[in-house]
C-alpha positions in Angstrom: -177.7 -176.4 86.5 -176.2 -179.8 86.5 -172.5 -179.9 87.9 -170.1 -180.9 85.2 -168.9 -183.9 87.2 -172.2 -185.4 86.8 -172.4 -185.0 83.0 -172.1 -187.8 80.7 -169.7 -186.9 77.9 -168.3 -190.0 76.2 -170.2 -191.5 73.3 -169.5 -195.0 74.5 -171.3 -194.2 77.8 -174.4 -192.8 75.9 -174.4 -195.9 73.5 -174.0 -198.5 76.4 -176.8 -196.8 78.4 -179.3 -196.5 75.6 -178.6 -199.9 74.2 -178.2 -202.0 77.4 -180.1 -199.9 79.9 -183.7 -200.0 81.2 -186.1 -197.8 79.4 -189.1 -195.7 80.8 -191.1 -193.6 78.4 -193.2 -190.5 79.2 -195.0 -188.1 77.1 -192.1 -185.7 76.7 -189.1 -187.7 77.4 -187.7 -191.2 77.5 -185.4 -192.2 80.4 -182.7 -195.0 80.2 -180.7 -196.1 83.1 -177.9 -198.6 83.6 -175.6 -199.5 86.4 -171.8 -199.1 85.5 -169.4 -201.7 86.8 -166.8 -199.0 87.3 -169.1 -196.4 88.9 -166.8 -194.9 91.4 -167.0 -191.5 89.8 -170.6 -190.8 90.9 -173.8 -190.8 88.8 -173.6 -189.6 85.3 -176.5 -187.9 83.3 -176.5 -187.3 79.6 -179.1 -185.6 77.1 -180.2 -186.4 73.8 -182.0 -183.7 72.2 -182.5 -184.3 68.4 -183.6 -182.2 65.6 -187.0 -183.6 65.9 -187.4 -181.3 68.9 -187.0 -178.2 66.9 -184.5 -175.7 65.7 -181.3 -174.9 67.4 -182.8 -172.3 69.8 -185.6 -174.6 70.8 -183.1 -177.5 71.4 -180.9 -175.4 73.5 -183.9 -174.3 75.6 -184.9 -177.9 76.1 -181.4 -178.9 77.0 -181.2 -176.1 79.7 -184.5 -177.1 81.2 -183.5 -180.8 81.3 -180.1 -180.1 82.8 -181.9 -178.0 85.5 -184.5 -180.7 86.3 -181.9 -183.5 86.1 -180.1 -182.0 89.2 -183.2 -182.9 91.2 -182.8 -186.5 90.8 -179.1 -186.7 91.7 -179.9 -187.6 95.3 -182.1 -190.6 94.2 -179.2 -192.1 92.1 -176.4 -194.6 93.1 -172.7 -193.6 92.4 -172.8 -196.4 89.6 -175.9 -195.2 87.8 -175.7 -193.9 84.2 -178.8 -192.0 83.0 -179.6 -190.7 79.5 -182.7 -188.5 79.0 -183.9 -188.4 75.4 -186.2 -185.4 74.8 -189.2 -186.0 72.6 -190.7 -183.4 70.4 -193.4 -182.5 73.0 -190.7 -181.3 75.4 -190.4 -178.1 73.3 -193.7 -176.8 74.8 -193.3 -178.5 78.2 -192.6 -176.2 81.2 -189.9 -177.2 83.7 -192.2 -178.5 86.5 -193.8 -180.9 84.0 -190.5 -182.1 82.9 -189.5 -182.6 86.6 -192.5 -184.6 87.3 -192.1 -186.9 84.2 -188.4 -187.5 85.1 -189.3 -188.4 88.6 -192.1 -190.7 87.4 -189.9 -192.3 84.9 -187.1 -192.9 87.5 -189.6 -194.3 89.9 -190.9 -196.8 87.5 -187.4 -198.0 86.6 -186.5 -198.4 90.3 -189.8 -200.3 91.1 -189.2 -202.6 88.1 -185.7 -203.3 89.3 -186.8 -204.0 92.9 -185.1 -201.0 94.4 -186.8 -198.9 96.9 -185.2 -195.5 96.7 
């Protein structure tokens, strides 16, 4: 489970990360990252799971899986990083290891594009 201190809760953070962040798409999710100027509180991760994913039960299941796999990338993030994970409809049938692999791949692509070697 993703600790509360790393969860993104403010709408402004979500909006800024999605609109001004770097994007990397995978078959079951889209990852947006952005460095926050006042990033002294550690990395923050937010989830977007829309009704396109499924009904409430399916959306909550996907959210739980994404929160669990998001914990695995915390060590790869800088304290100023803001990350938003948007679940796509295919994530409804995806198992956790597949979501984790896609998340790792998306993060590596973004880091490679920005010239970082973490």
